[in-house]
C-alpha positions in Angstrom: -11.8 -21.9 18.3 -14.9 -20.6 16.5 -14.1 -22.7 13.4 -13.6 -25.8 15.6 -16.9 -25.3 17.3 -15.3 -24.9 20.7 -12.7 -27.5 20.1 -15.2 -30.3 19.4 -14.0 -31.0 15.9 -10.9 -30.8 13.7 -10.8 -27.8 11.3 -9.8 -27.9 7.6 -8.9 -25.2 5.1 -12.6 -24.4 4.2 -13.2 -23.7 7.9 -10.3 -21.3 8.0 -11.6 -19.5 4.9 -15.1 -19.4 6.3 -14.2 -18.0 9.8 -10.8 -16.5 9.9 -10.1 -15.2 6.4 -13.6 -13.7 6.1 -13.0 -11.7 9.3 -9.4 -10.8 8.1 -10.7 -9.6 4.7 -13.4 -7.6 6.2 -11.0 -5.8 8.6 -7.9 -5.4 6.4 -9.0 -5.6 2.7 -8.8 -1.9 2.1 -5.3 -1.6 3.6 -3.9 -4.5 1.6 -5.6 -3.4 -1.6 -4.0 0.0 -1.2 -0.6 -1.6 -0.6 -1.1 -3.7 -3.7 -1.8 -0.6 -5.8 1.3 1.1 -4.4 3.4 -1.9 -5.2 2.2 -2.0 -8.8 2.8 1.8 -9.3 6.1 2.3 -7.5 7.8 -1.1 -7.8 7.1 -1.7 -11.5 10.2 0.1 -12.7 13.3 1.9 -11.6 11.5 5.2 -12.5 8.7 4.2 -10.1 11.2 3.4 -7.3 12.8 6.8 -7.9 9.4 8.5 -7.6 8.8 6.6 -4.3 12.0 7.8 -2.8 11.1 11.4 -3.8 7.6 11.1 -2.3 8.9 9.6 0.9 11.1 12.6 1.6 8.0 14.5 2.7 7.5 14.5 6.5 3.7 14.2 6.1 4.1 11.1 4.1 6.5 9.6 6.7 4.0 10.4 9.5 1.0 8.9 7.6 3.1 5.8 6.8 4.1 5.4 10.4 0.6 5.8 11.8 -0.8 3.4 9.2 1.9 0.8 10.1 1.4 1.3 13.8 -2.4 1.0 13.9 -2.6 -1.5 10.9 -5.1 0.8 9.2 -4.9 3.5 6.6 -4.3 6.6 8.7 -6.9 9.4 8.6 -5.1 12.6 7.5 -5.8 16.2 6.9 -7.7 16.5 3.6 -5.7 19.5 2.4 -2.4 17.8 3.2 -3.7 14.6 1.5 -4.5 16.6 -1.6 -1.0 18.1 -1.6 0.5 14.6 -1.1 -1.5 13.4 -4.1 -0.3 16.3 -6.3 3.3 15.7 -5.1 3.0 12.0 -5.9 1.6 12.7 -9.4 4.4 15.2 -10.0 7.0 12.8 -8.8 5.7 10.1 -11.1 5.7 12.4 -14.1 9.2 13.7 -13.3 10.6 10.2 -12.7 8.9 8.6 -15.7 10.3 11.3 -17.9 13.8 10.7 -16.4 13.4 7.0 -16.8 12.4 7.3 -20.5 15.5 9.6 -21.1 17.7 7.1 -19.3 16.3 4.1 -21.2 16.8 6.0 -24.5 20.5 6.5 -23.7 21.0 2.8 -23.3 20.1 2.1 -26.9 
């Protein structure tokens, strides 16, 4: 309605970008950028997917994921638990990448 100036004119793609997408980006850019990074890290290889499965076994990760999904924003967590989650994630990536390299080596 805002882009059509109260319904007095037809809107086009540039109007949508100007009104709707700017508001959307301002509100959700951080969330979707974070999801983009997660996708690149965890879905880039089988080893990454294995690391994601390992990380998601943690109850804190499940709770943070659910709250983020429910409220459409990155959930605010406990800084200590967030640090632990980060260290567990790094550990999972290291373990799974090593496993992935060994598995790829055996295919040769």
